[in-house]
N, C-alpha and C positions, 0 to 999 in steps of 0.2 A: 519487575525490578527497576523501572525506570526512575522511581523516586529513592532508590536505595543507593548508597556510595558503591555498591557492587554491581557491576555489569560484564557480561561476557559477549564479546564482539567476535563472531565467526568471520574470519577474513578470507579464507581460501580452503579448498579441499582437494585431495587427490588420492586416486585409486590406490589400494582397495577402499578404505574408509579414513585416511589420514585427514586431520583436521589443523589449520593454522589460525590461531586466534589471539586476542588480548583479553585477560582478565583483569578488570579495574577494581582496585581495592583503596581503603583510606590511606594505605602506606604506599601507594604507587601501583603502576601496572606490572602485570606478569605476562611476558610473551610466551605463548604456548605453542607446541608441546614444552614442558618445563620439568626439570628435575630439582626437588627439594632436599638439599643436605639435611641430615637428622642432627638436631641440636637437643638431645633428650632432655638434659639438665640445663638448658641454656646456653650450651656451648657446643659447637661442632668439634669433637675431640681433637686437640692438638692444633687447631686452626683459629686464629684471631679474626675478628671480624672484617678489618682490613684486607688481609689476604683471602678471606671467604668471598668478599666482593670481587676482589681481582680474578677469582676463577671464573666469573660471569653469573654466579649464583643470584637468584632473584627474589626467591621466598625460601624461608627455612622452616623446620618443624621442632616443635617442642612437645613434651609429654605431660599430660595431667597427673597420671600417677605418680611419676617420678618427682616432679615439682612440688606436688602436694606433701610429699615426705620430706623433701629437702630442697629449698629452705622453707617450704610452706608458702601457699599461695598469697596469704595476707602480708608476708614479708615481701614478697616480689610486689605486691600492690602498693605497699608503703613506699617502696624505693622507685616507684613511677610506672610500674607495669613492665611486661616482660621485655618490651621494645628498649626501654631506657636500661633496664636491669643488665641486659647483655650487650646493649651498645649497637643493636642491630636497628636501622631506621627503614628497612624494607618490610615487606609483608611477613607475617608469622602465621602459621597454621599449628594448631595443637590437637594432638591425638586425644582421644577421649578417655584412654585407660582401658577400653575394650579389648586391644591386643593382649593386654597383661592378663586378661581373664584366660587366654589360651597360654602364654608364654610362662605364667606362675601358677598353672592350674592346680598344682599339688599344695598352694597356699592360699587357695580360694574356696568359698562357699557361694554358690549361685542360688538365688531365690527370685521369684517374680519381682520383689521389692528391689533387689540390686545385688551386690557383690561385696562380700566382706573378704579382706586380704589380711594376711599376716605378713607384715612388713619383711621384705627381704634383707633390710638392714639389722633391725632389731627384734623382729618378731611382734611388734605392737600391731594393733588392729587399725585397719583403715576401711570404712565403708564407702563405696561408691555406688551411687544410685544414678539414674539418669539426671535428676535435679541437681544432685551434688556434684555430678561431673560438669554439668553447664555452669553452675554457680563458680567452681573453681577456674574454668576456662574464662568466664567473665572477669573474674578477679585479676587473672593473668593479663587480659587485655589483648589476646590474640585477635587477629583479623578474621581467621576461620576457626571456628569451633566444630569439631566432629562429634556426631551423636555418640551416645554410649551404646555400645553393642555387644552382642555374646558371640565370641569366635571360637570355635572348636577345631580340633585337628582333623585333618583328612589323611587317609580315608576314615569314614565313621560310618555309624549305623544311619539308615535313613531317618529313623525316629529321632536320633539326637541331633542331626542336621535340621531337620523340620521344627524341632522344639526351639532350637537356638535362632532360627530365621524368624519365626514368628514372634518369638520374645524380642528380638531387636526391632521388629516393626512396631509393637506396642511401646517399647523404650523410645523409639523415634517420636511417637506421638507425645510422650511425656517430655522429651527433650524440647520439642517444638513449644511446648505449652509452658516450659520454665524459661524461655529466653526472654531477657528484658533490654538488651543492648541493641541499639540500632546501628552501630558501627561495627558489629560483628555478625558475619554470615554464618550460618549452621549448614553443614553437608549432612545429607542422610548417607547411610552405608547399606547397600545391597548385599546381602547373604544369600545362602542357599547351597553351599557346598558344590558338588559337582553335578547337581541335579538341573540340567537346563530349564525345565518347567518351574521348579522351585526358584530359581533366579529371576525368570521372568515375572513371576507373581510377587516376589519381593519389590522388583523394581517398580513395578506398577502400582503397589500399596504405597511406596515411598514417594512416587510423582504426584499422587493425589495430595500429599502434604506440602507440596509446593516449597521445596527446598531450593535455596539459591545455588546449590551444586550437589552433586552425587558421587559418592565413592564406590568402587567394587572392592569388598573386603572378603576376608578369609579365604585368600588364595595365597600360594607361596607358603604353604604350611604342611608340606609333605606330598603334595600331588606332582606328577610329572608335567613338564612345561606345556606339551601338546593338550593335555586336558584343561590346563588354565587357558590356553589360547580359545579352545573350543567353548569354554564358557564365557569368555569375553564376547565371542561373535554372537552368541544369543542373547547377551545383556545389554550391550552398548546401544543396539537399536531400539530398545525399550525406553532408554533415557532422553530427555528433552534435547534437542540439537542446540538450543540457546543457553545451556547451562555447562559449566566445566564437568569434565568427567575425571576422576582420580582413581588411579590403580594403587591400592596401599601396599607398601612393603615389598615391592618387587624390583629388583635392580641389577640382575644380568644385563650388560649392554644389549645382547641379543633379545632379551625379554622386553627391554624398553622399545627397541625398534618394532618388535612384533605387537606390543601394546598399542603403539601409535598407529600402526596399519590397520587396527581394529577400532579406532576411534577414541583412544585414551589422550588426555590432554595434560595430566599431572602426575608425576611419580615420587617416591621417595623410597630410600633404602639406606641401611649403614653400611653397605658392600663397599662403597669407595673408600671410606675411612678404615673400616675394620680390616680390610685386605691390605690397605697401606700400612697400617700398623705392624702386619704380619709379613712385610716385604713383598707383597704381590702388587704388580702395577698393571694397569690395563694399557694397551696400544691398538692402533688400527691394525697390527700384525699379530694380535692376540695377547694373552696375558704373559707377563715376564715375571719371573721368581728371583728377585734380586739376591738371594743368599746363595744362589747356584755358582760354583767355581768358574763356569764359563765367563762370567762378568768381571773376574778379578783384575784383568789387566786391559778391560775394554775402555777405551778413551773416548767413545761415542756417546752421545745423549740417548735417554731413554726413547725419545721419539723426536726426530728431526722436525723443526717448524712449531713444535709446541712451545708456547710462550710462558710456561710456569717456571718457577725457580729451580725445581729438580732437574728440569732439563737443560738448565745452563751449567750443570755439573755432569761428570762422567758417569756412567754406569760403574766403573771401578770404584769411584769415590763413594756412592751410594750403597755399594755392596760393603764397602769398608765400614761405614757408619753404623749399619746392622750388625756386623760382626764384631764391632767394638763397644756395642750396646749404647751408643749415643742417641740420644733423644731426638735430634735433628733427622735422623733416617726416618722413623715414622712420621714426622711431621712433614718432611718434603714428599714422601710417597703419598701421603694423604692428599697433600695439595695437588699434586700431580693428577691423581685419580678424580678428584673434584672437577679439575679443569677438564680432564678428558670427558667426563660425562657432560658438562656444560658445553663443550664443542660439539658433541654428538647431538645435543638438543639444538643448538644453533644450525648445523648443518641439516638437520630433519626440517626445520622450519623453512630454511632456504630451499630445500627440495620440495616441500609442499606448495610453496609461493609459485614455483615453477612448473608445477603440475608434473613433477618428476620423482614422486616418492618412490614408487616400484623400483625404479633403477637404482636409486640410492639404497634401498633396502636390500636389493640383491648383491650390489657392490660391497656393502658392509659385511654381510654373511660370508661372502667368499674371502674377504680380507681376515675375517677372525677364525676361519677354520684352522685346527680344530677348535670345537667350542670352549668357552671360558668355565670356570667352577661354577658350581650351583648356587642359587641366590641364598641370601640371608636376610632375616629381619630381626630387629630387637635393638636393645639399647647399646 
């Protein structure tokens, strides 16, 4: 990777397996561990790029399937690429459309060649193959392009999981062969369901393809958190230490901390914004449901010391916004949640640098008890 604009510098480690690093990209460095807000259609819902940068976000995520449908990758390319299109000058990662094979399963037909979707907008057909997915991502101009993979629900039959896993490996080979841009890194995606052996085999096969980075996919799709953690413990040791590791679509604060403890560097999820739009906000004392009557006359902030604009208002005011149907409520709650996630990542980086991650991990779990709602993934 020395001649590439992409480089991952491993700066520090801390027990049990936490890593502090810097991932260099053409649009700037990303300090890891890092959380990427989801901007499926070229926007993080309700948050303009100025406010998004103020949350501490370093890299954002867009989606191949959705942008191919609206407005179309050629429109984005003609308007200067995804960075200029959305006004974000930092790094961008694009998901390949593989997750939509799972989330829109009733609208898909999967073959070895690729996947045919019936658009969720108007029912029109969209074919995604490994080659087509990479071509779309190259037209979008993201810094990181994800390989096209086959995601299935969990739990599932051993046959279905193995079939999707090895198809994903074959598609990874085709994605690598299809790439033409030197300024776009491609990440491979480890599949294998909840089978530790299959996960290790998938990872080993992808490592032979020498991707600039590796993702762990196909989790947070129905399995209990403990099973996800066990799979991470089996998977990350097989991945190269000098490449970034990305856990896809996992977003509870406790899952982020547990992912970091098992060697993960990058995360994404819609949870901060989706929950924010529904009046649930995250704090160091656990989740707060702003619609609850207890907040009606509360003059205190969501979280003392938080610099976000939501925390410059009272809980009572924020509750009022939601009950009045004012759009400012979801916007402020989303900004707070994104800020909270970025603060959590910054604290984790500091703890790893000080070789005190385990203490940080235990402190956070004590403060969050009881646990937050289940994770979410999607647009």
